[in-house]
N, C-alpha and C positions, 0 to 999 in steps of 0.2 A: 504493500500500500504506500509506504514511504517513497519508494522509487517511482511509482506511477504518478504521484502528485508532486514530486520534487520539481521546482522551477516553474510551476504553473500558477504562481500567485498573481494577483491582479497588478496591473501597472499603476504607477502613482496617480495617473490622471483618470483611472477607471472610476465609474460611479454606479450606484445601484438605483434603478428606476422602478417605481411601482408599475405593475402590468397595465393599470388603467392609464397612467401617464404615457407609457410607450404606445399603447393603442391609439390614444388621442393624438399623439404626435404623428404617428404613421398615417392616420386618417387625413391629416392636413395635407399630406402629399397627394392624396387621392381627390381632394376637393376640386382642383382644376379639371379633373376628368369626369365630373359629375354627369354630363350628357352621355358619354360612352358607358358609364357605369349604370345609368338608367336603362339603356338598351340591354346591357348584360343582365340586369335584374329581371327585365321582362322575359328575356330568353330563358333565364333560369326557371322562372315560374312556368313558362310554356313547356320546357323540357320535362320538368318534374311532373307536371300534370299529365303529359302524354305518356310518360313512363308508368304512372299510376293507373292510367286508363287501360293500358294494354291487358293486364290480368283481369280487369273487370269485363272487358269485351270477351275474353276467352271464357271466363266463368259464365257469362250470359249465354254464350254459344253452346257450352256444354249442356246447360239446362234445356236450351231450345232443341238441341239435337236429340234429346231423349224422346221427344214427341214428333219431331219433324226431321225425316231422313232425306229430304229433297236435295238435289244437286244445286239448285238455285240458291238455297239458303247457305249451303256450304261455300259457294262462290262469294256470296255477300260477306260471310264471316272472314274468309281469307282476305278479301279486299279491305275490310276494316282493319284487320291486323297489319297488312302491308302499309296502309295509309298512316296509321298511328306510328308505325316504325319509321317510315320515311320522314314524317313531320318531326318526330323526336330527334332524328339524326340531323335534320336541317337546322332546327333551333339550337341544338347542342353545338353544331359547327360554328354558327354565328357567335354563340357565347364564348367558345374557346378562342376563336380568332380575335374578338374584341378584348377578351381577358388578357391574351398574350400581348397585345399592343399596349393596353393600359399598364400591365405589369412592367413591360420593358421600359415604358416612358418614366414610370415612377422610380424604378431602379436606376435608370440613367440619371435622373435628378438627384437621387440620394448619393450616387457615386460622385457626381459633380460637386455636391456639397462637401462630401468627405475629402475630395482632392483639394478643393478650395481651402478647407480647414488645414490640410497638410501644408499648403503654401503659406498660410498665415501664422503657423506656429513659430515661436522664437527659436533661435539657433540652439539655445540651451535645451530645448525639448528634444532635439536630435542627439545631443550629447548624452542625454539620460535614457533614451529609449531606442532600442535597435531598430534600424530602418526596415528590416525584414518583417518585424511584427506590425509595423505601421502599414506596410504594403498589404499584409494579410487582411487588415481591417477594410482597406479600400477595395480589395478584390474578392477574397473568399467570403468574407462576412456579408457583403452586399449580395453575393450569389445565394447564400443561405437565406437571406431575407426574401429574395425573389421566389425561391421555392416555397416559402411559407405563405407568400401572397397567393400563389397558385393554389396551395392547399386551402386557404381561406375561401377562395372563389368556389372550389369544389364543395366545401363545407356548406355554403349557402344552398347549393343545389340539393345536398343530402338532407338538410333541415326541412326544406320544402317538400321533398319526396316523402319523408317520414310523416309530415303533417297531412299530406294528401292520402297516404296509405292508411293512416290512423283513422281519418274521417270515413274512408270506405269501409274499414273493418267495423266501425260502430254502426254504420248504416245497415250492414248485412247481418251481423250477429253480435250483440252487446256482450254476451257471456264470453265468447272466444276472444273478443277484442280486449276485455278486461284481463283475461288470462295472459294474452300477449304482452300487455303493458305491465303486468305484475313484476316481471323480471327486470324491467327497464331501470329502476333505481339502483339495483345491484350492479348492473353493467356500468352505469355512470359513476357510481361511488368507487368502483375498482379503478376506473380510468383516472379519476381525479387524485387518487392516492399516489399515482405515479408522477404527479405534477412537479413536486419539489425536487425529487431525485433526478427527474429528466432535465430540469433547468440547470442543476448543478453539474451533472455529467456533461451536458452539451457545452456549457461554458468552459469546462476544462478541456474538452476536445478541441474547441476553437483556439484556446491558448496554446495547446500542444502543437496544432498545425502552424500557428504563428511562429512558434519556436523553431520548427523545421524550416519554414520559409526564411527566417532570419539567419539560420546557420548556413543554408545553401547560398543565400545572397552574399554573406560575408566571405564564404569560400571562393565564390566566383570573383569577388573584388580583389582578393589577395592571392589568386591562383599563381601569379608570376612569382611571388615571394615563396610560396609553398614549393614550387618546382625548383626554384633556385637553391633552396636548402634541402631538397629531396624529402619533404615532409608530407607527401601525398598519403602515405599509410597512416601517419599520425592523425591527419585530418579525417581520414576515413574511420579510424578507430574512435575518434571523438564524436563523429556523426552517428555511429551505430547505437549508442544508448539513447540518443535523442530520438532517433527513428523508432527504436524499440518502445520508448515511452509513448510515442504517438500511436503505435500499433496497439499497445495495451489499453490506452484511453479510448481509442476508437472501438476496440472490441467490447469494452465495458459499455460504451454508448449503444452499440448494436444489441448487446444483451438486454439493456434496459428497454429499448424500443421493440426488440424482438419478443420480449416476455409478455407484453401487454396484449397483443393480438391473440395468441393462443388461449390466454385466460378468458378474454372476452368472448371468443367463439365457443369456448367450452360451456360458458354460462348460456350463450345463445343456443347451443345444441340441446341443452336440457329443456329450454323453452320450446324448441321445435318438437322434441319427443312428446312433451305434454300436449301440444296441439294435435299431433298425429293421433295420440291415444284418445283424447277427448273428442276430437272432430270425427275420427273414424267410428267411434261408438254412436255419435249423433247421426251419422249417415245410415248406419245399420238400424238405428232405432227410428229413423224417419224424421227426426227433429231438425236435421241439417240436410240441405240438398247437396247432390254431388258437385254442382257448380260452386256453391258457397264453400264447400270443403276445399275444392281446388283453389278457389280464390284465396283462402286463408293460407294454404301451403305456399302459394306463389307470393302472397303478401309478406309472409315471414321472410322469404329470401330477399324481398325488396326492403323489408323493415330492419332486419338484424344487421345487415352489412352497413347501411347508412348510420344506424344507431351506434354500432361499434366504431365507425369512422368518426362520428361526432364525439363520442366519449374519449377515444384515443387522441383526438385532435388536441386536447389540452396538454397532452404530453409532447406531441410533435410540435405544437405551436411554440413550446419553450425554445426550440432551436432557433426559430425566427426572432423571437423576442430577445434571446441572448445575443444573436447577431446584431439586431437593431440597437441593443444596449451598448455594444462595443463600438458601433459606428457613431452613435450619438455621443458617447463619451469622448471620442476623438474630436467631433465637431464642437462639443461644449467645453473642451479643455481650457482652463483659465489661463489667459496669457500673462506672462510675467513682465513683459515690456509694456508699460502703460503710458500713453500720452494724455496730458490734461487739456490739450487743445489740438486743433488741426489747421494751424495757420500755414499758408503757402510759404515755402522757404525763400523763393526768389533766387537771385544770383548772389551767393555768399562770397564775401571776401576771404573768409577762412581763418578768422581769429578764433582761437579755441582757449577756453579757460576752465580748468578744473578747480573747484573751490570746496575744500574740506570733503572730498569724495571718499566714501567708504564702500567697499565692495568685497564680496566673497562668493565663490561658486557655491559654497555651502555657508549659510549665515554664521555658523559657529567657527568658521575658519577664514577670517578676512585675508584677502590678498592686498588690498589697499586700505589704509586707515588714515582718515583726515588728510587725504592727498590733495596738494595744491600745486598747480603749474599753469603757466600761460604760454601759449604759442602764438606768435604774431602772424598776421596775414602775410602770406608769401614766404614765410620762414621754413627752412628745411631743418628738421630736428631729428637727430639719430638717437635711438634708445639702445643702450647697451647695459649689460649686467648678466649675472649668472642665471642659469635656468631657474624659473620660478620667481624671478625678481619682479614680474608684473608687466613686462614689455608688451606682450600680445594682448594682455587684459585691457590696456589703455585703448588699443585699436578697436577692440570689441565693444567697449563702452561708447566710443565716438560713433560707431556705426549703428548703435542701438540694438545690437544682437543680444545684449544682456542688460538687465536692469540693475542699477546701483542702489544700495540700500540707504545711503545717506549723502548729504551734501548736494552740490549743484554742478552742472556742466553747461557752459554758455557758448553759443556760436554767434559771433558778431554781436555779443551782448544780449542775445535772446536765449531763453531757457530751452535746452535741447528737447525737453518734453512738450514744448508748445507747438512743434512742427507737425505738419502732415507727413507721416513717415515715408510714403512713396515719393512725395515731392522732395523731401529732405535727402533721401538716399540717392536721388539722381545727381546730387552734388558731390557724392562720394565715389572715389575710385579705389578699389582694393585689388592688390596683386599679391596672392599668396606665394609661398615659396614653391609650391607645386601647383601650377595653375590648372584649372579644370576646363577642358574644351568639350563642347557638345558634338555629337555625330553630325557630319556635314562637311562642307568645304572650309578652307581657310577664310575665304571671303564671308561665309555665313557666320563664322565665329567673330570676325572683326566687326561685322554689322550688328551683332547681337544686342548691344545697348540701344541702338537706333535702327530698328528694322527698315525705316524709311530712307536710310542713307543710300545715296546713289553709288554706282560702280566706281565712278571717278573719285568720290570722297573716300571710298574704301581703299582704292589704290593709292591715293595721296597719303593716307594715314600709314599704310604699310611701307611706303617709300621713305617716310620721315623717320622711321625707326631703323637705326643702323644704316642709314643712307640707302635702304632697300636692297643691299647686297645679298641678304639672306633669301630673297625671293628666287634667285637663280638656282638655288639648291633644291627647290621644290619641283617635283616632276611635272606638275601641271600649273605651276604658278599659284595664283590665288584660288584656282578651281581644284586644287589638290584636296583629296578627301583626308580628313584627319583621323578617321577611325574612332572606335569607342574610347571615350575619355582622352582622345588625342594620341593614342598609342602609336599611330603611324608616323608621328613626328618625334624628333629628338626633344630632350628637355629644354635645350636652348631655343629651338624653334617654337616650342609652346610658349615660352616666356616672351619671345618677340611678338607672337600673335596677341598675347595678353596685353602687351604695351600698346600695340596698334589699336586694340579694342578700347583702351583708355583714351587714346587720342580722339576716337570717334565719339566717345561719351562726353569728353570735355568737362571733367569734374572740377570743382573748386578746391577740393581737398583730396589728397592721395595718401593712402596708407599702404606701405610697401613692406611686406615680409620678405626681406632681401631676395631679389629676383636673380642674383648672380651666385647664389650659394652652392649650386650643384652643377655648374657648367664648366667647360674648358676655358682656358685663357682667351682664345680667339673669340669665342661666343660671348665671353664676359665683356670684351671690349665693344662688341656690337651692341650688347644690351646696355652698357654704360652710355654709349652714344645715344641710344634710344631713351634712356632715363633723363639725359640732359634736355632732350626735347620735351618729354612728357612732364617733367617736374618744373620746367621754366614758368615762372610767374604764378605758381600754385603753392598753397600750403601743403607741406609733405611731412609725414611722420614715417620714419624708416626704422624698422626693427633690424638692426645691423648685424650682419654675419661676415661682411667683407670689409677689409681695410679701405678699399677704394671708395666705398660709400661713406664711410666715417669721415674721411679726409675732405670730402666734398660738402659735408654738412655745415650749416651756419652755426649750429649749436649741438653739442653732445650732452645728453643727459644720462647720468649713470644711476641706475636703480639697484636697490638692494632691499629685500624684504618689503617691497611695496612703497619705499620711500626714496626720495632723491638724496643721494649722498654727495654728488659732485655734478657740476655742469660748467660748460665752457667750450672753447674750440680745442682742436687736437693739440697744437703746440703748447697752449697754456696748461692744459691738464697734464701733459707729459712732464712739464717742468715742475709741477707740484709733487709728482711722485706718489700720489695717493691711490685711491681705489681704482681710478681709471687706468693707471699704470699697471696695476695688478691684473685687471681684466684684459688689457692690451697684451701683456706678456703671455697670458693664458690662451687667448683666442686669436689674436691678430698678428702678432709679430712675425710668424712664419710666412705671412702673405707679403711682407715687405720685400722689395727688390734688393735691399741691403742685407737681408737675413742670410746667415750662413750656419747650417746646423752644426752644433758642437763647438761653436766659437765663442759662446757667451755673448751673443749679440746684444749690443747696447744701441737703442734707437738714436738716430741723429735728429736732434731737435733744433730748429732755428730759433734764434733769440727774438 
C-alpha cells in the first residue's frame, strides 16, 4: 500500500471542490450551447420513448395474434416494429452527432482555459511543479472530462427510458411493477456506496499518470546528457517503479469500477427471477396475459440495465469530477506576482531603484534582506559574486517573475507593481546563458518578439550582430531550420540569434546572463561585437561570467549573501584588494591575456 500511494500526494496548488460547485461550474461551459442542447434533449426524449414503445407494440401483437392469425395483421405488426426501430435509430443518431459536437466544443474551451492559465502562471510555479504533471492536466484530464460529459448525455437518455418503462409497467400491471421497483433502492444504495472510494482511487490514478508523463518528458529533455554519461539503464531503472506504480493504481481503479457492475447485475438477476416466477404463475392462472408477461420480461431488460447504469454513474462520474477538479485547480491557482494597478509603461528610460527589498524563494530563507541599489538610465552594471550571492535573483525581480516580500522597486520613479505586466515586459530584454529557440527558421526566431517585423528588418537586425559574418555559416541563411530547442545550431549561433531577437524587440532594459560563457574565443568576439550594438544606449544588468564583460561595465557590483559589499569600476576595485579581488582571482583571472598558469599571476592595474 505504501509503495502504491508513494509520491501521489496533491500538488501545493490543488484544491478540493464540492460536487455541487464542480457541476455548477461545468454547466457554465454548456450555457452557450443551450440551443444545441435543447435539440439533444428533444432527441433524447424521442429516442427513449421509441425504445419504450417497441416492447409495448410486441406485447400488443402477441395478445392480438392469439385470436387473429391473418397475414395482414402480421405484416402490420412487422411494419410497426420496423418503423419504431428506424425512428429510434434516426433520433439517436441526431442526438449522438449533436452531443459529440457540443462535447468537443466544451472540451476545446476548457482546454483553452487551462492552457491560458499555464501561460499566466508565474515562473516560480514552474520551479515548484514538474512541467510533465502540468501537461497531464491540460491533456489527459480534459480527455477524462470529455468522457464523463458523454457519459452524462447517455445518463439522461437512460433516466428517461426508465421513466417511460416504469409508466408502462404501472399501466399494464401494478403488482408486477411494484415488484420490479422493490429492488431499485438496493441497487442505488450499493452504487452510491462506491462513490467515495471511486473518487479517491480515480484521483490517485490521475496523479500517477501525471507522474509518468513528467518522468518521460524530463527524460526526453535530458536525453543528450543521459547518453553522454551512458546512463540510459539508470534512467530506465528509475522509470520502472514509477511505471509499476501507475500499473498498480490503474489496476486498483479497474477493480473498483469492475466490482460494481457484477454486484448490481447480481441484484438485478434476483429481481428478474422473481418476475419470471410470479409472472409465469399469473399466466398459468389466467390473471396475466401472455402479452403482458412478455412485456414485463422485455421491460426488465430495458429497466435493469439503465437503472444499473444510473446507479453506477455516480461512481464513474467521480472520474470526470476528479479530472475537472484538477483542471480547475490549475486555472484557479493563486498567482504570487500581484500588480496593484495596470498603468501603461510607455517608453522607459531605464532607471531602476531597489529600496529596502526583501526576498526569499522560501519566506523563511531570505536571499535579499533590506537590499538597496540604484541603477541609472543607460548604465551598464555587472553583478559578480559567488554562487548564491543573489545575482540572478535581482534579474528575476526586475522582470516580475517572482514577487518580493518587502520593500519597493521603482522604474523611472514608478512602482514596479503599478505597471500593466504585458506592456511592462515589452520593455525588457532577457538573454539567458543558454538561450531557448523555438522550432522554425532563424528568421522566425528573430521575428518572435515582433511577428509583424518585415524580412528587411529581420535581416538588418541579424547583420548588426557580429557584422552579420555568422550568417554565412548557416546552410540556408536566415531560412535555416533551427530544430527542436535550437539543437541544429551551435551554442554561439543560438546566442547570436538571441541578440538579433533583442534588436528586433528594442527593449529599454536588458538583463544578460552572460551570453559568452560557453562559447569559443572567435564566437565570443562576434557576440561581444553584437553586445556592443545591443547594449548601446540601454540600461543593462549583466550577470558576469567573463572578464571581457566586466571590463566593459560602467559599474561593478559585488554581492555576497544578498548584500552589496563593494562597487566601482574594475581598476578601482582591483586597487582596493578587497572582495572583488578575491572573486576576480577565483573566477576571472585565467581569462586575462596576461595570465600564465603556475606563474603566480598578478593583474596589471592602471593607476
